[in-house]
N, C-alpha and C positions, 0 to 999 in steps of 0.2 A: 902472338900475332898470327901464327899459322893456324890457329884453331878458329880465329874471327873470319878468315879468308872463306872457309867453306860457307859460313853463315850468311855472308854477303852474297854469295852466289844463290843460295837457297831462298833468300828473302823475298826477291821477286815472284818466285814460283809459288810460294806459300801466300804471298799477299795477293797474287793475281787472282787466287780462289775465293778469297774474301771479297775482293772488288767484284768479281764476276757474281758472287752470291748477293752482294748488297745491290747491285745493279738488277738483277733478275728480281729480287724483291720489290725495287721500286717500279720497275717496268709492269709486274703483274699486279700490283696493288690497285691500281685504277680499275681493272678488270674485276678483281674480287670485290670491289666496293659497289660498282654498278650490278654486278650479278645478285649481290645480296640485297640490294635496294629493289631489283625486280623481284626476287623471291619474296621479299616481305610485301610488296605492292599487290602480288597475285594470290590466288587462293586456288590450291590444287583441287582436282576432283574429290580425292578423299577426304580433303579438309572440309569442301561443301557438303559431302555426304554426312560427315560428322556432325557439321552444324546444323543441317537439317534434322537429323536423327534427335540431337539434343533439344531443338526447338519443339519437335513433336512430343518428346517426353514431358517437357514442361507443360505444353498445351494439354496433355491428358491429365497430367497432375492437376492443374487449374479445373479441368472439367469434372474430374472426380470429387474435388472439394466443393464445386459449385453444386453437383448433384446430391451430395450428402447433406448440404445446407438446405436445397429445395425439400428433399425427403423429410427433413426434420421440421421445416416450416409445414409441409403438407399434413403431417401428423398433428401439429398444433391447430392448423385450421379445421381438420377433422373434429378436433375437440371444442371448436366454436370460437377461436380466436380469429377475428376479423384481420388484424394487423398481419397475422401469419399468413392468411391468404394472400394479401397484397404482397408480402415478402415472396412467397412461392412463386407468384406470377413474375415478378422481378427477376427472380433467380432463373426462372425458365427462360426468359427474354435473353438473359447473359449466356445461358448454356446454348441457345440458338445461335447467337452471336459468334461464340467460341467455336463452334462446329463449322459455321460458315467460313470462317477464316481459314481453316484448313482444308475445305473442300474445293 
């Protein structure tokens, strides 16, 4: 019985820490949720720069592919293929549009 008495005295001290911790978690949870939502809804400058760089690289890849296709069509056009001449003109228009998009 004597060993139980000190535990009864210590129980409120131990439990008060747990309760305080739980209260602190409950109180800070809405703040954490709101800040996480704001973070997800906004784009930092570095993220915007990364996205812009990624878009530019993809545009350069598309431009390179179109230029290779146009060059191939021009070679065929030079060999007398009329359809290839029309394709080369169409591809040049696409190249011009792609360039205008990022200028």
